[in-house]
N, C-alpha and C positions, 0 to 999 in steps of 0.2 A: 540437485545438490552437488556442489563441488566435492571431489574426493581428495583433493590435495590440501593438506593441513600444514601451514607454516607455524606450528606450535612449539611448545617447549619440548626439548629432547634431553632426557636425563637417563639414569640407570635403567628405568623400566623400558624406555624406548630402545635402549641398547640391547636389553635382554629379549625384547619381543620382535624387533624388526631389523633387517639390514637397512642401510641408507636408501637403497633402491626400493625396498618394500615400504618404507615409511611414507613414501609419496602417495601410496594407495591405502593408507591405514583404515579409513572408514569402510572401504570396499571389503578389505580383509576381515574387519570386525563383523560387518553385516553377514558375511559368509560363514563366519565361525560361530556366531551366537546360536544357542539352542532356542527353540520356540519357547514362548512365554510360559507355557504350562510345565516345562521341564527345566527352566533356567534357574530355579531356586532349589537348593539341595535338601529339601524336606518333602516327604510324601504328603499329598493332600489328605484331608480327613476321610475321603471316600475309600482310601486304601486301608481297609480294616485290618489287614495283616500288621499294620503299624499302629493304628490308633484304637483298636478294640480294647476295652478295659479288661477283658477276660483273656484274650489271646494275642493282643498286639505287642509289638516289640518296643514301643515307646516306654520309657521308664515309668512303671506303674506307681512307684512310691511318690515320685515328683508329681505326676498327674493327679493322684489322689489328694496330695497335699494342697495343690492349687485349687482343685475343684471344691475341697472342703471350705476354703476361704471364700470362693465364689458363692457357694450355697449359703453361707452365713450372711451375706449382704444382699442376696436376691430379694427384690421387692422393696428395697429402700431407695431413697432418692439418689440420683447420680450426683457426684460432685459438680458444682456449678461455678466456674470462674466468672467473676462479675466485673463490671466497669470499675467499681470501687476498689476491688483488690488490684486491678491492673494499674489504676492511677496512684496507688500508694507509693509506688517507686518514686514518683515526682513530688510527693507530699512529705513523707517521713523517711524515705529511703528504703523502705521494706520491700524486698523483692520475693522473699520466701513464701509469703502468704498466698500470693497468686500462683507461683510455680508449684506449690504443694497441691493446690486444687487441680491444676493441669496434670500433674504426675498421678494423682489419685484417680482421676478420670481414665487416664490411659492404662493404669495398672488394673483397674476394674475391667476394662475391655479385654485386656490380656487374659485375665482369669476366666472371663466368659468364653473367650475363643477356645481355650484349652478344654473347658467343660463341654462346649459344643462339639469339638473334634472328638472327644472321648465318647460321647453319648449319641450324637446326632439327634438329640432331643429338640423338638420344636421350641420348647420354652427357652432353651439356651440359645438357639438360633435367634429368637426374638430379642434376647438380652444383647447379643452381639449386634444385631441391627440397630438397636437403640443407641449403643455406644458409637457405632460407626456414624449414624445420623447426627449424633451430638457433635462429633468432631467436624463433620461437614458443615454444620451450622455455626460452629465456633467462629467468631469474627476474625480471629487471627491465630495462626499456629505459632507465630513468633513469640518468644518470651519478652515481656515488656522491657526488661533490662537491656535487650539487644535491639529493639525496634528503633528506627531512625525518624519516626513521625514527629518526635519532639524537636529534633534538629531541623527537619525539612519543612514542617508545617506549624510548629509551636504547639502541637497537640499532646495531650497526655494519654490518648487512646490511639490505636493503630489506624493507619490509612488503608482501608480495605481494598482500595483501587491500586495500591502500590505495595503488594506483599513483600515482606522482607524475609529472605531465606537465611535462617540462622539454625542453631542447634535444635531448637524446639520444633521448627517447621520440618527439619530433616527427620526428627524422631517420629512425628505424626505421619508423614508420608511413607516412611519405611514401615511403620506399624500397619497402616492401611494396606500396603502392598502384601505384607505377610498374611493379613486377614483374607485378602482376596485369593491368594494362592491356596491357603489351607481350606477355605470354606466357600470358594466362589460358586461351585455347583449348587450347594444347598441354599446359598443366598439367592441365586437366580430363581430357584424353584419357589421360595417363600416370599422373597422381596424383589420381584422383577423391577429393574430400574435403579436399584441401589448401587450396583457396581458401576453403572454409567455415571452416577453422581460422583462416586469416588474418583473416577478417571478425570472427570471435568475439574474437580477441585484440585487434584494433583497437578494437572496441567496449569491451571490458573495460578496456583499459589507457589509451586515449586519448579516444575520442569520447564515451563516457558520462561520464568525469570532467570533460571539457571543458564539457559542458552542465550537469552537476550542481553543480560547484564554480565559483562566479563570484567567488571571492576570490583567484585566482592572482595572485601579486605582479606577474607580467609583463603582466597586463592593463592596468596603469597607471590603476587606478581613482582613485588619489590624484593623478593628473597627472604622476607620475614614470614616464615611458615610455622604455624603452630597447630595445636591439636584440633582446632575447628576443621581444618582442611580434611583429614581423613574421616572424621566423624560425619561431616555433612556429605562428603563425596560417597561414603559407603552407603548412606541411606538413599541418596539420589540414584545410585546404581541399582539398589533393590527395586526402587520404584520404576525405573526405566525398563528393567528386565521383565517385570511382571505386568505393569499397567499400560505400557505402550505396545499393545497387542492387536490394535485395529488393522484393517486392511491397508490403510495408508500410512501406518506408523513406522514402517521398517527403516526408512531413511533417518527419521528423527531419533529412533532408538539407537541406531549406530552412531549418530552424532553425539548424543548424550553420553553413551558409553565411552566414546573417544575422548570427550572433554573430561570425563571422570578419570580416565587413565592419565591424561595430561596433568590433571590436578594432583593426583596421587604421586605422579612422577616428581612434581615439585617438592612434595613432602619427603619422599625417599631420597631425593638429591641432597637435602640438608641434614638427613639423618646420619650422624657420624658413624664411621666404620666400627667404633667400639659399641655402638648401639645405645649410648647414653641418652637420657631424656633430661633436659635441664629443669623441667618442671617436677621431676622426681617420680617415685614409684606410683603414687596414687593416680597421677595424671597419665601414666603409661597406659592404663586401661582404656582411656578415652582419647588416646593419641596413637602411639605405635601399634597398640593392639587393634584399634579400629582399622588402621591401614592393612594390617595382616589379614584381618577378617574380610575386608573388601577384596583384597587380592586373592584370597582363597575362593571367595565367591566368583570372582572373575575367571579363575581357572576352571571352576565347575561350569560356568555359563558358556564358556568357549570350548568345552570338551577337552581341556588341557592345552589348547593352542597358545593361550597367554597365561603362563604359569611362572610367576616370580618366586615361588616357593619350592620349585622343583628341587628335591634333595640332591640331585646330581649337579646342579649349578644355580643355587639360590643367590639372589642379590646379597652381597656380603653384609651390608648394614642391616638388612632384615633378619638375616640369620643371627647376627650378634645381638640385636635388640630382644630377641626371644629370651635371651639369658639375663636381661636386665632385672626382672623381678627377683630372681633368686640371688643375684649378686649384690642386691641392696637389702637383703633380708637380715635382720638382727637376731630374730628368734621368736617363736610363737606367732602372735599377730603384730609384732613390732617390726617396723622398717625404718631405714634412714629416710627422714623426711627432708625434702628440699623445697624451696619456694613455698607455694600455697598448699603443699601436701601435708597430710597428718601423719604423725608417727605411728598411730594405731588406727588406720582406716578400717572401714567395715570389712570383715573377713569374707563376706558373701560376694566375692568377685566372680566374674565368669571364668572360673578355672578351667572349664572345658575348652574355652577358646585358646588359652595358653597351652593346654595339653595337646590340642589338635595341632597348633602351630609347631610345638616341639616335635611331634611325630612327623610333621611335614618336612622340617628342615634337619631332622636327625639330632636334636639336642637332648641327650638322655638326662642331663642334670635339670634342665628346665621341665622336662616331663615329670621327674621325681618331685620337683618342687610343687607343681600343680597337684600331683597325686597325694601330697602330704595333707591336702585339704579335703580329700575324698573320704568321707565317713561311710562305712558300710551300713546299708539300711536307711540312710538319710537322703533327702532330696538332693538332686544334682544341680539344681538351679532354682531361681524363683522369679516372680514377675517383675521384681524391682530392676532386673537386668535388661528389661525390654523384651518384646514378643519374639523378635528374631533370635536373640541369644537364647531365650528359653526353649524355643522349638529346636534349635540346633543341639542344645544340651541333651534334651530328653530322647533325641533320635540318634545320638552318637553312641553306638554300641561299644566302641572302645573305651570311651569315657565312663559310661554307665558301669561297665565291667571292670574298671580299674580298681586294684587293691591299694589301700593306703600305704604310703611309704614314708620314710624319714626324709626331711628336706636336705639338700646337699650342703648348705652353709659353707661355701668355699673359704679357705683360710684368708684370702686376700683378693680384693678387686681394685683395679685402678682404671679410671675413666679419664683418659688424657684430654678428651674433647671438652669436658666440663671441669677438669682438674679436681676430681673427687676421688678420695681414697677411703676404702673401708678395709680394716684389718681386724682379725679376731685372733684370740689366743690359740685356738686349735680348730682345724677343719672338722666339719661334721657334727658339731655340737655348739649350742649357744652358751654353754657353761664357761665361766671366766669373764675376762674383759674383752670388749671390742672398742676400737677407736675409729672414728670417721672424721675426715678433715676435708674442707673444700676451699678451693681458690676461686677461679672464675671471675666474674664481673657483675656489676650491679645493673645490667640491662637485660638480664635473662627473662624468659617468659615467666609470668606470675612471680616476678622478682621480689625478693626480700634483700635488704642491704646487709649482706652477711659474708663479705669476702674475708676469708681466713677463719671462719667459725669452725668449731669442732663439736663432736658429740662423743660421749663415753657411755657405754652400756655395760651393765653387770648382768650376767646370765641372760643376755639378750634384751634386757629392759633398760631404756635410756635413763641415765641419772643426771649427767650434764647434757642438757637437751636443747633442741630447737623447738620453740613453742608451737610452730605451725601457724594456722590462721583462724580467725573467728568466722562466724557466719557471714556469707556474702551479703552486702547491701549496695545501695547506689554508690557509696563512697569507695568501695573496694577497687573499682577500675576507673575512678574519676580522678580529678586533679588533686584531691586530698588523700590519695591512697597512703602516702607516707606519714600522714598524721595518725594512722592506725599503729598502735604501739608494737604489734607483732612484726610489722614490716621494717622497723627501724633497727639500725645497728646497735643502738643503745640497749636493745633487749635480745642481743645475740652474744655469743661467747667470743667477743673481740674487744680490743682496746678502744678508748676514747681519750683524745688529747685536746686540751684547751676547750673542753666542753663542745667539741666539734664532731658530730657523727659522720659516718660515711656518706659520700655523695651518691646521687641517683644517676644512672646511665652507664653505658658500656665502657666509657673511658675511665670509670672508677674501677680498677681491676687489680688483681694480684700480678706481681711481676717476679721474674727469676724463680719460677716454680720448679722444684726438683723433687721427684718422687724417689723413694727408696724402698727397702724391704721393711714394710710396716711403718713407713715414715713419709712425711711430706714437709718440705722446707720451702718457704715462700716469703716474699716481702709484701707487707700490707700497706705500705705508705701511699701507694698510688690510689688506694680506695678512698682517700680522704682529701677534701678540698682545703688543705692546710700547708702552705709553703714552709712553715717552720718544722714540719715533720719530714725529715730527710730519709729516714728508713725505719721500718719496724719489722725486724726479721723474726719470724715464727718458725720454730722447728718442733714439730709434733711427731711423737714416736710411740709405738706400742712395743715395749721391751719384753721380749719373750726368751725363754731358755736360760735366764739368769736369776733363778729363784722365782718367787711369786711374780707373775706378770704385772706390769704397771704401765699406765699411760702417762707420758711425760710431755708437757708442753713448755718449751723454753722460749721466752721472748727476750730480744735485745734490740735497743732502739737508739736513734740519734734524733733528738728534738731540741728545740730552743730551751735554754736553761730556765728553770722556774715554771715552765708550762705545766699546769695541772694535768695529771694523767691517771686513768683508772683502767683496770682490766675487769670486764664483766664476765660472770659465770651464771648461767641460768640452770637451776637445779630443781629436779622433781623428787618428791618424797619428803620425809621428815628430816630436817636439818638441825644439827646441834654444832655450835661453833665454840672454838677456844683459840687462844693465840697460836698461830701457826697452822691452823687447819680446820677441818669440819668433818663430822661423821654424818653420813646420810643413809637412812633406811629407805631403799627404793620402793617403788610400787610393785605390786604383784608378788610380793614375798621374795624378791631377788636378794642375793647376798649383799649385805651392807658394804659400803665403801668408805674409805678415808681419803679426803682431799688434804693435801699439805702444800704449804708455801712458807716463805721466811717468817719467823715469829714477829719481826718488827713491822710487818705490813698491816696497816689498819684496814678494817673491813666494815663496809656499810651494808646492812641487810634490808632488802625491800621485799615484803610479802605481796605478791601480785595476786589479788583475788580474781578468780575467773568466774565472771557472771555470764559469759557467753556459753551456750550449751555445747557448741562444737569443740571449744577448748576444754570445757569441764568434762566432757565425755572421754577425753584422752587422759587428762592430767588430774582430774579431781578438782577440789575446791581452790587450789592455789599452786603457783610456782614461786620459787624463791630466787631473787637475784642477789648475788654477792658482788659487790663493787670493791675490788682490791686497789687501794690507793698506792700508786707507784710513783707519785710525784718525787722528783729529785733522785730517782733511781735510774739505772741504765739497763737493768735486766731483771727478769723474774722467771722462776721455774715453779710450775704447778704440777704436782704428781697425783695420780689416782690409783689406789690399790684396793683390792677386796680385803675387808676386815676378816681375818682368819677366824676369830671367835665370835663374830657378830656383835661385839660390844663397841662402845665408843673408843675411837683411837686417840682422842684428846680429852683433857679435863675441862670441865666447865660446861656452861650452856649458852643460851642465846645472849645473856647479858655480858658476854665477853666482847661484844662488839656493839656499835651503835645500831639501833633497830628502827626502821620506819615502816609504814604500811600505807598502801594506797590501792585504789581500784584502778580500773583500766583508764589510762590517761586519754 
């Protein structure tokens, strides 16, 4: 095996090796790697000081919680992904039915693994073996929405002779590696040969294709690196560390780890120094967080020799991104949603991973934010986060023993790399108003056409909102993505001139972007494929310290005379209109707000019924779009204030304006 690698050299390579050392990277990696039985940072089930249900250090509350769910399903049939569920993607566009079965199968295995580790009971070991065998027999570990057999062969089912390495395959091989690490000895005793089957399938489906094919789109060879990169690389790393343990595997093990480091380096190289994720908070957990977890694992597996999170000299972008979740926090379970993220994603995130990362890089605010979700006496994680994350959570003594704290809620956050501002009335509390504004461009990852859009929250609850996204289907990442209403600028808080929405692609971007104290000023004209739109200047500001706080958005524009123009506002909650404004009672009992604009501006109201469960889970049954007609005007100011007495700030009701109603277009 050649030891010289002419690969990518980014911030990780600079942190790990001198130029001279880099020429012998694989030799150095091979020498630094711990043996397979010690390479993963969790004790095996045979270590009863950790896993005993009576005296073990693993969090007993979480273990008991998981085992109770495992007990309830024992004896029932395992979830069975079928050809019919896989083919639905190509028939009616549904991808969730098949993926739900795959996830259910893996989560059941995770529950059984925890039960077996806690009890070492043969019946639970049998359950684990059944789950492992089922995964080994599963035709493909790749999710149908990602498989390329349709393109390469015209098939609606996977080509088993050409495995596709995607997020799903990575998740399975990572899970099997953790199973092997935790229960390898007991599986050898009761099911001789099963571990060898796991290794054969891991080589055939993941490790060999990973090495042989260096054109995977998620590697980011063209510089377009997204969250697949660290997610898959992290799972490949787990598999290589644990499953490449044969007498002739050392060279391949070092090669795979080296390629993982190179791949992660490509991701870290494009991670901006302010730590921002253009896909937003929800995708941080399966992007930047995955990278941090993989690098933390790498540090452990090399005995600290390769440590990008060393608090004495962490890679700057990695340290900064640890702070991204708390800097985009609005309050409670609400976050600033960008791209395909949700404003209220599930609260059961792997907070232990954030807490551990914050401890590693010395970010006290990020640690406080993670700890704000730690409830005394409650489980510290669940099987929905994956087996590896669950095992790390229950064996992380610092996380298990953490007391709940208040989140930091910084007064202001500015991410220059993505041109996103978030300002709140007062640091340390969600009370009052918060304003978020984004510039950026329309070629971002998981992009929505939303250049210049803004969000206003009352007491941490969005009122003027970004809708987020509906359930993923075949359409979501296909050529008709922008036929989905939530992706269109017409359903964001931006203008529309001459019935022309914003264009798709990075060239449709904000220009002349100027951040200030609680403010962002930018020109939106470049986001529209409209020559007659010469400028649309938007100045958005959270006015603080001058009486009641107010969010003020002032638009001034230069367009061809007579061109019809509207400014859209997407609103969540109960909306009552009158000339010159609207009164909104937000969700979650937040303080009502009053929106105001010039009295002579006509408003058209569209109630957007939400029949998609992902949207309805966040916003309820509907969102309301207000279309402010600004034709033949040259400027508009919209202001938002909290209503002091909780009553309507204007007279009249919905019939003060034209009202229409429609379902999802």
